[in-house]
C-alpha positions in Angstrom: 52.7 -51.5 42.4 49.2 -50.9 44.2 48.4 -47.4 45.5 48.4 -47.0 49.2 44.7 -46.5 50.3 44.3 -43.0 51.9 42.8 -42.8 55.5 40.6 -40.2 57.2 43.9 -39.6 59.2 45.8 -39.1 56.2 43.5 -36.5 54.8 43.5 -34.8 58.1 47.3 -34.4 58.4 47.5 -33.0 54.8 44.7 -30.7 55.7 46.3 -29.2 58.7 43.2 -30.0 60.7 41.8 -32.7 63.1 40.4 -36.2 62.2 37.0 -35.1 63.9 37.0 -31.9 61.4 37.5 -34.0 58.4 34.7 -36.4 59.3 32.4 -33.3 60.1 33.0 -32.1 56.3 32.8 -35.5 55.0 29.3 -36.0 56.9 28.0 -32.4 56.3 27.5 -32.8 60.2 28.8 -29.8 63.0 30.4 -26.7 62.7 33.4 -25.8 60.4 34.0 -22.5 58.3 33.9 -22.5 54.4 37.5 -21.9 54.2 38.0 -25.2 55.9 35.4 -27.2 53.9 37.2 -26.0 50.7 40.9 -27.1 51.9 39.4 -30.5 53.2 37.5 -31.3 50.0 40.6 -29.9 47.9 43.0 -32.5 49.5 40.2 -35.5 49.2 40.0 -34.6 45.6 43.8 -34.7 45.2 44.3 -37.6 47.1 41.3 -39.7 45.5 40.0 -40.3 48.9 36.8 -42.5 48.9 34.6 -43.1 52.2 33.8 -46.6 53.1 30.1 -46.4 52.7 29.4 -49.7 54.4 31.5 -48.6 57.5 29.9 -45.2 57.4 26.5 -46.8 57.4 27.3 -48.8 60.3 28.9 -46.0 62.4 26.0 -43.5 61.5 23.1 -46.3 61.6 22.2 -44.7 58.2 23.0 -45.6 54.6 20.8 -42.9 52.7 19.7 -46.1 50.6 16.2 -47.4 49.9 15.0 -50.7 48.8 12.4 -51.2 46.3 10.7 -54.4 45.6 8.8 -54.8 42.7 7.1 -58.0 41.1 7.9 -57.5 37.1 9.7 -54.8 35.7 8.7 -56.0 32.3 5.3 -54.7 33.4 4.9 -51.1 32.1 2.9 -49.9 34.9 5.5 -51.0 37.6 8.5 -49.9 35.3 6.7 -46.3 35.1 6.3 -46.4 38.8 9.7 -47.5 40.0 11.2 -44.6 37.5 9.3 -42.0 39.2 9.9 -43.2 42.6 13.7 -43.7 42.0 13.7 -40.0 40.7 12.0 -38.7 43.7 14.3 -40.4 45.9 17.5 -39.2 43.9 15.9 -35.6 44.4 15.9 -36.0 48.2 19.3 -37.3 48.5 18.4 -41.3 48.6 20.2 -43.6 46.1 17.7 -47.1 45.4 18.2 -50.6 45.3 15.6 -52.2 42.9 14.8 -55.8 43.2 12.8 -57.6 40.6 11.4 -60.8 42.3 9.8 -62.0 39.2 6.6 -62.8 41.4 8.8 -65.6 43.0 8.4 -65.6 47.0 11.6 -67.4 47.8 13.5 -64.7 45.2 11.5 -62.0 47.2 13.1 -63.5 50.6 16.3 -63.6 49.5 16.2 -60.0 48.3 14.8 -58.8 51.8 17.9 -60.6 53.5 20.3 -58.6 51.2 18.6 -55.4 51.7 18.9 -55.9 55.2 22.5 -56.6 55.0 23.1 -53.4 53.1 21.6 -51.7 55.8 18.8 -49.8 54.0 17.1 -47.1 55.7 13.6 -47.8 54.2 11.9 -50.1 52.0 8.9 -49.7 49.2 7.2 -52.9 48.5 5.2 -52.8 44.9 2.2 -55.2 44.6 2.3 -59.0 45.3 0.1 -62.1 45.4 -0.5 -61.8 49.0 -0.1 -59.3 52.0 3.5 -58.3 52.8 4.5 -59.9 56.1 7.2 -57.3 57.7 8.2 -60.0 60.0 10.5 -61.3 57.4 12.7 -58.4 58.7 15.0 -58.4 61.8 15.3 -54.8 62.0 12.6 -52.0 62.2 12.6 -49.8 59.4 10.1 -47.3 57.8 8.2 -49.4 54.9 5.6 -48.2 52.3 3.7 -50.6 50.5 2.0 -50.0 47.2 -0.9 -51.9 46.0 -0.2 -54.7 48.6 -1.7 -54.9 52.2 0.4 -55.1 55.0 0.2 -57.7 57.6 0.2 -54.9 60.4 -1.3 -51.6 60.8 2.4 -49.9 61.5 3.0 -50.1 57.9 1.9 -47.2 55.4 -0.4 -48.5 52.4 -0.9 -46.5 49.3 -2.7 -47.7 46.2 -4.9 -46.7 43.5 -8.7 -46.7 44.0 -9.2 -49.9 41.8 -12.5 -50.2 42.9 -13.5 -46.9 41.6 -11.6 -47.6 38.3 -13.5 -50.9 37.5 -16.9 -48.8 38.3 -15.9 -46.3 35.5 -14.7 -49.0 33.0 -18.1 -50.9 33.6 -20.4 -48.0 33.4 -18.8 -47.0 30.2 -19.4 -50.1 28.4 -23.0 -50.2 30.0 -23.5 -46.7 28.6 -22.4 -48.1 25.3 -25.4 -50.4 25.5 -23.4 -53.6 26.3 -23.6 -56.3 29.0 -19.9 -56.4 29.7 -17.4 -59.3 30.8 -14.6 -58.9 32.8 -11.4 -60.6 31.3 -8.4 -61.4 33.6 -5.4 -63.5 33.6 -4.6 -66.4 35.9 -3.1 -64.5 38.9 -5.0 -63.2 42.0 -3.8 -59.9 43.8 -5.8 -57.5 46.1 -6.0 -54.9 43.2 -7.6 -57.7 41.0 -10.1 -58.6 43.6 -11.1 -54.9 44.3 -11.7 -54.7 40.6 -14.0 -57.7 40.2 -15.8 -56.3 43.1 -16.3 -53.0 41.6 -17.4 -54.5 38.3 -19.7 -57.1 39.9 -21.3 -54.2 42.0 -21.8 -52.2 39.0 -23.7 -54.7 37.1 -25.9 -55.1 40.1 -26.5 -51.6 40.7 -27.7 -51.6 37.1 -29.6 -54.7 37.3 -27.7 -56.7 34.9 -27.4 -60.5 35.1 -24.2 -61.8 36.8 -23.1 -65.4 36.4 -20.2 -67.6 36.4 -19.5 -66.9 32.7 -19.4 -63.0 33.1 -15.7 -63.2 34.4 -13.4 -64.9 31.9 -9.9 -66.0 33.3 -7.1 -67.3 31.1 -5.5 -70.2 32.3 -1.6 -70.1 33.1 -0.8 -71.9 29.8 -3.3 -69.8 27.8 -1.3 -66.4 29.1 2.4 -68.0 28.8 3.1 -66.1 25.4 1.4 -63.4 23.5 0.8 -66.2 20.7 -1.1 -68.7 23.2 -3.1 -65.8 24.9 -4.2 -64.5 21.4 -5.1 -68.0 20.4 -7.1 -68.3 23.5 -8.8 -64.7 23.1 -9.9 -65.6 19.3 -11.4 -68.6 20.7 -13.3 -66.7 23.4 -14.3 -63.7 21.0 -15.9 -66.7 18.6 -18.2 -67.9 21.6 -19.0 -64.4 22.5 -19.6 -62.7 19.4 -22.5 -65.5 18.7 -24.1 -65.1 22.0 -23.8 -61.1 22.3 -25.6 -59.3 19.3 -25.3 -56.6 18.2 -22.2 -55.4 20.3 -20.0 -57.1 22.8 -18.3 -55.1 25.5 -15.1 -56.4 27.3 -13.6 -54.9 30.2 -9.8 -56.1 30.3 -7.8 -55.9 33.7 -4.8 -54.4 32.1 -3.9 -52.5 29.0 -1.6 -55.3 27.6 -4.4 -57.9 27.7 -6.8 -55.6 26.1 -4.4 -54.9 23.3 -4.2 -58.7 22.7 -8.1 -58.4 22.5 -7.7 -55.9 19.7 -5.2 -58.0 17.9 -7.2 -61.1 18.0 -10.3 -59.1 17.1 -8.6 -57.6 14.1 -7.4 -61.0 12.8 -10.9 -62.2 12.9 -12.1 -59.1 10.9 -14.3 -58.0 14.0 -14.7 -54.2 13.8 -13.9 -52.2 16.9 -16.0 -50.2 18.4 -19.0 -51.0 16.0 -18.9 -54.9 17.1 -16.7 -54.9 20.0 -16.1 -52.5 22.5 -13.1 -52.6 24.8 -11.7 -50.6 28.0 -8.4 -51.5 29.6 -6.9 -50.6 32.8 -3.6 -48.6 33.8 -3.1 -46.2 30.7 0.1 -47.6 29.7 2.2 -46.5 26.7 0.6 -49.4 24.5 -2.9 -47.7 25.0 -2.0 -44.8 22.8 -0.5 -47.3 20.1 -3.1 -49.8 19.8 -5.6 -49.2 16.8 -8.0 -47.9 17.4 -6.5 -45.9 20.6 -7.5 -47.7 23.6 -10.3 -46.5 25.9 -8.6 -47.2 29.5 -8.5 -46.3 33.2 -5.8 -44.2 34.2 -3.6 -45.0 37.4 -1.9 -41.8 38.5 1.6 -43.1 38.9 3.1 -39.5 39.7 0.7 -39.2 42.7 1.5 -42.4 44.1 5.2 -42.0 43.7 4.9 -38.6 45.4 3.1 -39.8 48.2 4.9 -43.1 48.9 8.6 -41.1 48.7 7.4 -38.2 50.9 5.9 -40.5 53.5 8.9 -42.7 53.7 11.6 -39.9 53.6 9.6 -38.1 56.5 9.6 -41.5 58.5 13.3 -42.0 58.2 14.1 -38.6 59.3 11.7 -38.8 62.0 8.9 -36.5 60.9 6.4 -39.1 61.2 4.6 -40.8 63.9 5.2 -44.6 62.9 2.4 -46.1 64.9 -0.2 -44.0 62.9 -1.5 -45.8 59.6 -3.0 -43.7 56.9 -4.3 -45.7 54.1 -4.1 -43.7 51.1 -6.3 -44.4 47.8 -5.0 -42.5 44.8 -7.9 -41.5 42.5 -8.1 -42.9 39.1 -9.8 -41.5 35.9 -11.4 -42.9 32.7 -9.5 -41.9 29.4 -12.0 -41.9 26.5 -10.3 -42.7 23.4 -11.6 -44.7 20.5 -12.4 -48.4 21.4 -15.9 -47.7 23.0 
């Protein structure tokens, strides 16, 4: 026999108070004594009463839930950032719905519809291949874009200073007496474009030659698996080592790619950092487990998470003027380990 569902009216009758008082206690809103609160909460626990969160959200136009849209949770940088954002939001009383789009625009569009249906109070959009189009949403809610430019000036943008990071990486390799190459995957993104610009400008500033061969891009097929990446990187290293004596420098646009370069180099008995010097980007956990430990650019995920969540929560609570956009670039730093 199924148990009868307890209503808020039942709770009021059993507590000896009005429905309005029970509502105030549940929603922590309005005036009531501590004695009344304890009495109502005791009946709620005894009866196993659960609020209908969707009905409550519709009634109050507030769900205390934030949507997080991320392109790839297998990426250690994104996973670390999402974990820190979720923790920050939890500490301020917000739950999260995390949506991994697998870099698929159709999947992203589907997730946005789902988040709207669940009446999320705000949205955090992390990275992506193109700018974020807020017109996909039918409701006006506060949005923060991280490393992804929005299509309107009414959306907060936060990102690492990728240009500066590329400058630091390139200058490190130049100071080690190499003429560095930039190594990237097949996907384009605003953050990659900033890193390429920082790399090119730093070469020009140091009067170093830039040509079409300075930037090496893996194809979709080459980067499909670790084995195909490393095979392509071994071929790349064979060609570059012949032309670049005595030492070769590579700025890899991610620590994962840099780690693959090191594995390929070890399999070819190329000495790092004597014959090959490598700088990565992100300071992902893999950077500390490489051999030698990877010199890299650290993105400050703690600061990014704090900036994003504090702005979003303030905006939801009406503490921020939504027509003022503040683009925030979070500083990066060089972590000098053993590959240069």
